[in-house]
C-alpha angles and dihedrals in degrees: 000000000000122000111241125195118185139138134135130196113177087335096308129114113254094191100244121160129195139156131240136175125234095258112103093221090061090057096061091118090068121085118234095251099043117114115241132196113215121171091347096308126108117221143140128278108280091241092062105120098225109082091198090066100042094087099026108153113224130173132199136268110246092232091059092064094050091050090062129077120251089248092055094051096087130223093246093055099259106189136202138215127200097225140060125184118228087178106080090207094062112140115248090222090069091070118096119241131198141137117302115222130205127223116212097201096170092065125075119275110273094018123180125232136190125194120198114205091031096162094061124091096262094034091056091046091052091051091048094050094046093046088057093052107100088204090061111092094187140358121193123196117204132184143134093297098040129101106275095025123223119207116179090208092056114062091189090063090052092049091049091049091051089052090049092051091048089054089053095049133347093228135037117193099199126035115180127186109202098170131117144130134219108163111051122195090334093312114124125199115305117255095196138020091251088064092064118122118189095216092051093046091048090052091051091053091045093057103029100040116008094044095053090045089057090048089053090048095054104028104040092075086065092065116106116260100202100047142026118304129178128217113180140169136186114251129166137239090237087062089070109105093197091050096050106113100143108048124208126092089080100169096044094044093047095046092050090045086054091050089053090055090049090053091050094047094046091050092054092050096045093053087078100043098031108027095182098046122118117204116191144170115219131203107208097195121233105323132190096250136122091259095062100030098103092045108039101082091095096043113118090220133017116201128208109240095244091053094050092044092050092051094046091051088052090052091051090049090058097049120101133195090273088063094054111126095027135127120230136175124230091269093054098257112146110237127206120249 
């Protein structure tokens, strides 16, 4: 189900929330010209006759958020606008646009977050979303060019970064690994077994599986012990063994399948030392980043990094300890390993 927030009273938001499913027949309560928010994007009711307005992206006025109570501002970043347009010919340009924040309500007030791979497309988006969460006291982005630097191929750099983080704060509520590699030294995913190159495959495992495992090794002790903590990494749907019906992409598939196993194993171990920790693998969808650029032409939907990041944070916010060790897509669906 997608969260929907809409209501207009003389053109002003009245802070009403409801839920609807994706099926048009379940949206009969919404008028054709009412703006809807589904999966974080504003648009028009699907029955609206003008196709150009059916998926119009609209974002909220900052004042609208402050006019709402903390309770009303939902965990999946439901947003509000202060206009609706009874005239179906209203120009899209008349709708206000600004940054949409998230609100990680399941974490403690003034939580701390760290994002590894913060210079990548999704890493940057995660940092942006978290920086706009008023409940987030501090978000730190680390990568190869940061201070301190984090290089997945250099365990000493990861250990040093963990020590630096511990000096900044003894506990970090949200640890996000946004690293990954698909094209290596100009070599794209293999189409056939005969295309395999040992050095390329080893590099894929080093960055997609071994690197995150080392992050878990050194950063998981920073999770809080007495309250919920989140440790998440970016996997891929093609890493699912059960869902592999096409073959190909051997190195990438195998490295992400290995990452999924690392997530499951880490979750089982942490349930003894950090009883409230949630460890999860996330599938971000096809996102408009450099990693996916050569391969996304056939994708049914391409997400902007900030939209994917916002939705994945909402998924993490809904997960409980019973979900630790699981694999979810950006819309919250549980995926098979």
